[in-house]
N, C-alpha and C positions, 0 to 999 in steps of 0.2 A: 411466519415460517412456521408457527405452530399451526396455523389454518391448513397451510400445505400437507402436513403429516397427517391431520387429521381428514383431510379430504382424500388422500391415498389410502389411508387405512379403511375409509368407507368403501372406496371403489374395489377394495381386496378381499371382497367377500367368497364365501366359498361357491363355486359354479359346479353345475354337473359335468361329469366327464363320460365320455363313451368312445370306445375304439372297436374297431374291426381290421384285424391284419391277418395276411398269409405269407409265409415265408419258408426258408430253408435252413435246416439245423444239423450239426454235427456235434457230437460228443465222443471224444476221445479218452480212454483209459490213462491214467497216469501210471499205472503198473499192472501186471499180470492179475493181481486180485480182483480188479475192476470194483473195487470200493469207493475209488475216488475218479470222477469224470470231469475232464475240462470241456464247456459247452460254448459253441458259438453259434448264435443265430442271427439271420439277416431277413427283413420282411418289409412288405409295403402293405397300406393301407389306407383309412380314413380315420381321423379323430376330430371330435369338438374342439373347438379352439386353434387346431391346427391345419384342418383340410386334409389334404393329401401328404402322407407321411413315409419315410423310410425309417426303420429302426435297426439298430446295431446293438446287439447285446453279447456280453459274456459272463459266464457263472461257472460255480463249482457245484457239482453235485456228490454229496457224501453219502454214503449207505447208512441206512438206520438199523435196527435191529430186526424190523421186517422185510422179508426177502423182498426185493424187488423194488423197494421204496426208498426214495433219496430225498434228504434234505437240499434245498435248493437254496443258492447265496449267490448275487450277481449283482450287476448294474447294467443301465441301458442308457442311450440316447435316442430320442426320436427328434427327426428333423424334418420341419414343414419345408413346404415347397418356397417359401419365403426365404429359407435359410436358419431361420428361428430355430434354437434347441430347447428341448426340455430332457433334463437329466433326471435319473431315479436309481435308487436301491432296489433290490427285488429279495425278499425271501418267500419260502413257502415249501411244498412238496411236491415231488414228481412220483407217480406210480408207474413203471415200466411195466407193470403186468398189465395194465389196461391203456397205457398211452395217454394218460391224463395228469394234467398240473393245476394245482390251485395255487394260484402266486399272488402275493401283496407287493405292490409298486409304491413306493414312499417317493415323491417328488422331492427332488433337493436344489431344484433350481434350473439355470438353463442361460439362454441369452435373451437380449431384446424384452419383450413384455415378461417373459419367463423367468428374467434373472434371480428374483426371489419366490418362485413359485414353492408352495408346500401342498400337501394333502397326500390323501390315500386312495388308491383304486384296486381293485379286486379283478383279477385275470383269470379266465377259464381258458386252459390251452390242452388242445388235443393233438398228438403226434403221431404218424405213421409214414414209414419209408421215407424218412428223412424230410417230411415237411411238417408243417404245423399249421393249426389255425387256432385264434384267438379272439375271443370277446372280451372285452372289459369295461367294466362300469365303476365309477367311483366320484370324486370330487376333486378340484383343483382350485386352489387359491393364489392369484397373481395380481 
């Protein structure tokens, strides 16, 4: 049994992760002040270790002391064509002045081979006219 655990640990080394995604995004103010926004975004793309993917995410944007800049906190699920899922939390900032977000995705598990996934990936997001484009790079351990 000990050898089995050691073998799984060796197989679970950090691996590079790269993703490209395009999708639709909506942001709905919680009240008239517009200081808190609920975000829903859905996209498609490709990612290492998953191949073709769909991505579903929800988040809350909270205004900072800098006009047009929001703290971004949320979660997402990436689903591979095989049905395997990879889950994550999201933190970062979104600048509404230039439509750019810098986000950190922390893998929190999933299904199948991603059940115990961990790691960190950095996402560069550009938003315009209700659409977004993403390029992400980082690592995943599974």
